[in-house]
N, C-alpha and C positions, 0 to 999 in steps of 0.2 A: 417740150414735146408732149402732145396729147396722146394718151393711150386709152382705148375703150376699156370700160369696166370689165374686170375679170381677165384681161389680156396682160401679158408681160412684155416689157420692152425687148427688142431684138436680141440683146446680149445676155439676157438672164433666162436660163433654162429652168432654174430652180432657185429658191431663196438662198441667200449666202450662208445663213446659219439655220440648220434644220435638225429636228430631233431624230435620233436613230430610228430606222425603220420607216421614215417618211421620205418620199421622192427617191427611193433607191440610194439614199445617202448613208446607209448603215456601214459601219466600219468593222469589218472582219479582220483580225490581226493576221498578218502574213509574216512569218510562218505561224501556223496553228500550233499552239502549245498543248501537248498531250499530257505530259506529266512533268516531273522534275527534270528528267534527262532526255526527253523526246519531243521533237518538234517536227512538223510536216509542212512543207511549202504548199500553198493553196493550189499550185500548178499540178500537184500530184492527185488532187481530188477532182473527179469528174462530176459535173453537175448536169443532170438531165431534167428537163421540164416536160410536163404533160398536163392534160386537162384533169382537174380535180373531180373526184366522184362525189356523189351525194347531192343534197338540195342546194339551191343557191340562186335559182331563177335564171333569167336570160344571161346575166353577167358570167355565171360559172360555166356556161356552155361554150363560150367563145375565148376564154382566157386560159392560158397554160400556167395556172398558179401552183400546181403540185410540183414539188421539187424533190429529186432523188439525188443524194450525195453518195458516190461510189469511190471506194479506195482500194486499189489493187496492191495487196500486201507484197506479193512476190516481186512486183516491178518497182517497188519503192527504193529509192537510193538514200533516203534519210533515216531509215531504221537499220539498227545493227542486225546481224544474223540471229542473235539470241532473241531480240525483240520480235523479229518476224516469226520465229518459231513459236513464241508464246502466243502471239496474236492469232496465227493460223490454227494452233491447237484449240483455241477457245472459240474463234469466230469464223474460221475458214479463210481461203485465199482471197475472197472478195468481200469487203465489209460494206454494208449498205445501210443507209438511214433515209427515211422519207418524211416529208412534212407537207400537209395540206390543211393546216390548222386555220390559216387566215386567207383572206381574199387577195392579199398582196404577195406577189411572187418574191419580191425582195425580202420580206419578213419570213416567208417560208424557207428561203435560201439560208438565212441566218439560223433558223430553228433546225433545219436538216444538218447543217455543218456542226452545230452545237451537239446534236444528238450523236453524230458520228464521232465527235471528239470524246464524248462521254463513254461510248462504247469502247473506243480504243483505249481510253484511260483505264477502264475496268479490266480490259484484257491484259494490259501491260502491268497491272498491279501484281506484285509478288506476294503470293499467299504465305503467311507466317506458318511455320510448323506448330502443330498443337503440342503443348507440353502436358503430359499426363500428370495429374495431381491426385493426391490421396485425400479421402474425407477427413475432416478434423475430428478430434475426440468428441467435441460437443455435438457435432452433427450426427455422429454414430450413436451417441447416447440418446438424442432426440428421436432418431429413427427407431431404435429398440423400444423406447418408451411408448411411441405411438403404436408400434406393433403389439405391445402388451395390452394397451388400452383397447385396441380393436378386437384382440382375441377375447378380452373380458366381455365386451359387448356381445360377441357372438355366443360365448358360453351362457350368458344370461338369457339369450333367446331360446336356448334348447328346452325341450320339455323335460319335466322332472323325471328322475329315474323311477321305474316301476318295481323297485325292490321291496318296499315296505309299506 
């Protein structure tokens, strides 16, 4: 079968093996792993596309390469009530991440979902309570010695007394 240069045979829409981000063959894991104990199915993430802003010539004006990933926290069935409360307290009821970094919509989709995952992971992280500590004896000694030295420098700068 003869195929014109640059054309593909009828059954091949894309190469069998392609690098991530090429030809829309990027593999986003489903469900999306947020942390150690939280996963979100990709069906709960809404992806919207629109035209990208900024320079780019004729191509940018006609392609919807900007991707916005939206996650409705309240409607999620994959997060526990405690996780929902934590995310809503830090990020609000609707978490949004956008990407318009590349000209490829597929790559921007990956970037937006990754940014959304990072934001959610940060919001779900439990902050450790700060444990108050006392200064060590050596640090107290260094601090007092530096105060003494500074005081001596300032005393040396004073004009001499007019007593005698």
